[in-house]
Each structure stands twice: as structure tokens, then as C-alpha cells.
C-alpha positions in Angstrom: 49.2 303.9 208.3 48.5 301.4 205.5 45.7 298.9 205.9 46.6 295.3 206.5 46.4 293.2 203.3 43.4 290.9 203.4 44.2 287.3 202.8 41.7 285.3 200.7 40.9 281.6 200.6 39.1 280.1 197.6 36.8 277.1 198.1 35.7 275.3 195.0 32.4 273.4 195.0 31.1 270.9 192.4 27.5 271.6 193.6 26.3 274.6 195.5 26.4 274.4 199.3 28.6 271.3 199.5 31.3 273.1 201.5 29.2 275.1 204.0 30.7 273.4 207.1 34.2 273.9 205.8 33.5 277.5 205.1 32.4 278.0 208.7 35.6 276.5 210.0 37.7 278.7 207.6 35.9 281.8 208.8 37.7 281.4 212.1 41.0 282.3 210.4 39.8 285.9 209.9 40.2 285.8 206.1 37.9 286.4 203.3 36.5 283.1 202.0 35.4 283.1 198.4 33.3 280.2 197.0 33.3 279.1 193.4 30.8 276.7 191.9 32.9 274.9 189.3 36.3 275.4 187.6 35.2 278.3 185.4 34.1 280.5 188.3 37.2 279.5 190.2 39.5 280.8 187.4 37.4 284.0 187.2 37.8 284.7 190.9 41.5 284.0 190.7 41.8 286.7 188.0 39.7 289.1 190.0 41.3 288.6 193.5 44.7 288.0 195.0 44.1 284.5 196.5 46.6 282.8 198.7 45.0 279.3 199.2 42.7 277.2 197.1 40.8 274.2 198.3 39.5 271.9 195.6 36.0 270.3 195.6 35.6 267.2 197.7 33.7 265.7 194.7 36.4 266.0 192.0 39.1 263.4 191.3 42.8 264.2 191.8 43.5 264.1 188.1 40.9 266.9 187.5 42.3 269.0 190.4 45.9 268.7 189.1 44.8 269.8 185.6 43.0 272.8 187.1 46.1 273.6 189.2 48.2 274.1 186.1 45.6 276.7 184.8 45.5 278.4 188.2 49.2 278.8 188.4 49.2 280.5 185.1 47.1 283.2 186.8 48.5 283.0 190.3 52.0 281.3 190.2 52.3 281.4 194.0 48.9 280.0 194.9 49.0 277.2 197.5 46.6 274.4 196.7 45.1 271.8 199.1 43.4 268.9 197.4 40.2 267.5 198.9 39.3 264.3 197.1 36.7 261.6 197.6 39.5 259.0 197.6 43.2 258.7 196.8 45.5 256.2 195.1 49.3 255.8 195.4 49.7 257.2 191.9 47.5 260.2 192.8 49.6 260.9 195.9 52.8 260.8 193.8 51.3 263.1 191.1 50.3 265.6 193.8 53.8 265.5 195.3 55.4 266.0 191.9 53.0 269.0 191.2 54.0 270.6 194.6 50.5 270.5 196.0 50.6 272.0 199.5 48.6 269.1 201.1 46.1 266.4 200.3 43.1 265.0 202.3 40.6 262.3 201.3 37.1 261.6 202.7 36.0 261.4 205.5 37.4 264.8 206.2 38.6 266.1 209.6 37.8 269.8 209.3 40.1 270.8 212.1 43.1 269.2 210.4 42.2 270.9 207.1 41.7 274.3 208.8 45.1 273.9 210.6 46.8 273.2 207.2 45.1 276.2 205.6 46.4 278.3 208.5 49.9 277.1 207.9 49.6 277.7 204.1 48.5 281.3 204.8 51.4 281.9 207.2 54.2 280.3 205.1 55.4 281.9 201.9 58.7 280.0 201.5 57.3 276.5 201.3 58.3 275.3 197.8 61.0 272.7 197.4 60.3 271.4 200.9 59.5 268.0 199.5 61.5 266.7 196.5 60.6 263.5 194.8 63.7 261.6 193.9 62.0 258.4 192.6 58.5 257.2 192.9 56.2 254.3 191.8 53.1 253.1 193.6 54.9 250.8 196.1 58.2 252.7 196.5 58.7 256.4 197.1 62.0 258.1 197.7 62.0 261.7 198.9 64.3 264.5 200.1 62.7 266.6 202.8 63.7 270.0 204.2 64.1 270.2 208.0 61.1 272.3 208.9 58.0 271.6 211.0 55.8 272.8 208.2 57.4 270.3 205.8 56.8 267.5 208.3 53.1 268.4 208.6 52.8 268.5 204.8 54.6 265.2 204.4 52.3 263.6 207.0 49.2 264.5 204.9 50.6 262.8 201.8 52.0 259.7 203.6 48.7 259.2 205.4 46.9 259.0 202.1 49.6 256.9 200.5 49.5 253.9 202.9 45.7 253.4 202.7 46.0 251.0 205.7 42.9 249.6 207.4 41.6 249.8 210.0 42.0 253.5 210.6 43.4 252.8 214.1 46.4 250.9 212.6 47.0 253.7 210.1 47.0 256.3 212.9 49.5 254.2 215.0 51.8 253.8 212.0 51.7 257.5 211.1 52.4 258.4 214.8 55.6 256.4 214.6 56.4 258.0 211.3 56.0 261.5 212.6 58.1 260.8 215.8 61.0 259.4 213.8 60.8 262.2 211.2 60.8 264.9 213.8 63.6 263.2 215.8 65.7 263.2 212.6 64.9 266.9 211.9 65.6 268.0 215.5 68.6 265.9 216.6 70.1 265.0 213.3 69.7 268.4 211.5 69.0 270.9 214.3 65.9 272.0 212.4 68.2 273.7 209.9 66.0 274.4 206.9 69.1 274.2 204.7 69.6 270.6 205.6 67.5 267.6 204.4 66.3 264.2 205.5 66.1 261.3 203.1 62.8 259.5 203.5 61.7 256.3 201.6 58.4 254.4 201.9 58.1 250.9 200.6 55.0 248.7 200.6 55.2 244.9 200.1 52.6 242.2 200.3 53.4 241.6 204.0 54.7 244.9 205.3 55.1 248.7 205.1 58.6 249.9 205.6 59.9 253.5 206.2 63.5 254.5 205.9 65.0 257.7 207.3 68.5 259.1 207.0 69.5 262.4 208.6 72.7 264.4 208.0 73.8 264.3 211.6 76.8 262.4 213.2 74.5 259.8 214.7 74.3 258.7 218.4 75.0 255.9 220.8 71.8 254.2 221.8 73.2 253.5 225.2 73.9 257.2 225.8 70.6 259.1 225.3 69.9 260.8 228.7 67.5 263.2 227.0 65.2 260.4 225.7 62.5 258.4 227.6 63.8 255.2 226.0 66.9 255.4 228.3 64.9 255.7 231.5 65.3 253.0 234.1 62.0 251.1 235.0 62.0 252.6 238.5 62.2 256.2 237.1 60.2 256.5 233.9 60.5 260.3 233.7 64.2 260.7 234.5 64.9 262.2 231.1 62.5 265.1 231.8 64.8 266.4 234.6 67.8 266.2 232.2 66.0 268.1 229.5 64.8 270.8 232.0 68.2 271.5 233.4 69.7 271.9 230.0 66.9 274.0 228.5 65.7 271.4 226.1 62.1 271.6 225.0 59.6 269.1 226.7 59.5 265.8 224.9 62.0 263.0 224.5 59.3 260.3 224.1 59.7 259.9 220.3 61.8 256.7 220.1 59.7 255.1 222.9 56.5 255.9 221.2 57.7 254.7 217.8 58.8 251.3 219.3 55.3 250.9 220.7 53.5 251.7 217.5 55.3 249.5 214.9 56.6 245.9 214.9 60.3 246.8 214.4 62.6 249.8 214.7 66.1 249.2 213.4 69.0 251.6 213.5 72.3 251.5 211.6 75.6 251.4 213.5 76.1 255.1 214.1 72.4 255.9 214.5 71.6 258.3 211.7 69.6 255.8 209.6 66.5 254.0 210.8 63.9 251.5 209.5 60.3 251.4 210.7 58.6 248.1 209.9 54.9 247.4 210.2 53.7 243.9 209.2 50.3 244.0 207.5 49.6 240.2 207.5 
């Protein structure tokens, strides 16, 4: 019986020891974790080992990381790269999306979130072309997104960095609404068919942040959603759960209700396959 192939993660440090806590978390994934101090050693280890995932140094800027990514892909074309950066800018997020970076996180880092993303990167081979940039400038991004849970998680990492909304609580609320509408479009509009895509746009004005979603489905009547919590009568706030259980639908149905509570406006088109999320910033 052949031995199971060992998966390897490469962590790049700018200074020795800076990623010790991260390395401890990654060790829980039962993979070999290689550590490189600087770009030269990172390239050397990539030539020496088959490495699946690379995490960049938290001290280097996105521009440096993307330049290094080009060199790494000459050695390992299929490597998945997760950017850890001290801070991001809209232009940096756009550049990372165009370069097909797997995910992006800025300080302060949530090690559990990073570890979860690394786990996804290790498990998924067919991830490229999940997020296509149709048009992008700092305050207006248009994307085409494949209907997969992994793609939704990856897009969340980029959009969280793009909005740069303070305080953090407001950013968290906005991204919760974003995720709920995105998953709703993927599930009910596209049936989680990876061959289908969702159109997603993000626009930032002086007074608001606006997200636009368009799914390929036939739409819905907003007065006929027995599977959704938003249709429950006040006297029976969990009525939709019985409907979902009897029809074998996964637990949930709170997406639209949650989104309406997290942003200032949720607007659907006539047939229900396009939606705007609006959050006023001042």
C-alpha cells in the first residue's frame, strides 16, 4: 500500500520567530509546516519540496507579495497563496483578485480564520477561476463568482479587506449581510451548481456602501417564501423551520431576515433575482 502524500505549508517570515503562533495553529492540520526567513529561502524551499499552500510574511506589503507570487508560480504553478499583510488598500485588494490569490487577511489577524482558510486551500484543487474580475477601480468592483461555498468564503476575505469600514462592529454587520445574500443567491438562484455564476458588484460612495447581486435563477415572489424566516407571522417566528424539515431542506432560512437587520436598505428587482444592499456610512 502506498504511503499517503504529505501536504506541506510554507510560512514566510520577515524576521525569525514572527509566525510562531501561526505555526502552532497550522500544526493542527496534520501537515508539514516549513518556515522560510525571507524570499530567497522561500524560493529555495519551493524548489526542494512540493508545497501546496504559502502564507506570506505579515510584515511585507501586498506589492512585494504579489511580485514574489509570480516567481513562486514559475516554480510551482499550482501553489495556493494566502496574503498576510500589515494593512490593505482597495487597489491592493484588486491586484490580489486579479492575481488569483487564494485569500487575503490584514492585521490584526484572527488565527482561527486563517487556519480555516488554509484547510480549505489544502482540500480544494479546482479553485481557480472561482472569482473573475470584470471591471475594477478603487470604489467600484464588478465580479463574476462561481457558485461554490469555497468561492463564497474566499470572496468574503477580499470584500472584508476592501470596505475598510470602521468601527469593526459595523464592518462585521455589513459582511454578515453580504454573506447571507451571496449564499442565498448561490443556493436558491443557482442550486450551488459550480457551472453557474453570480454577478457581484461593490460600490463605495462618500455616503454609502452598495452591493449588487444578480443570480441566474428565475426569481421568486416575496409574498410566497414559506421556507424563509422573513415570511413568518409574528405569532409564529419559527414557522418556516417546520416547512423546511418536512421537505428535507437544510436548516436555515434566516438569510433575508438577517440581512435586513444588518444594513439600512435591501431592495429587490421585480422578479427577485437581483438585489441591492445599502449601508449608509454618514
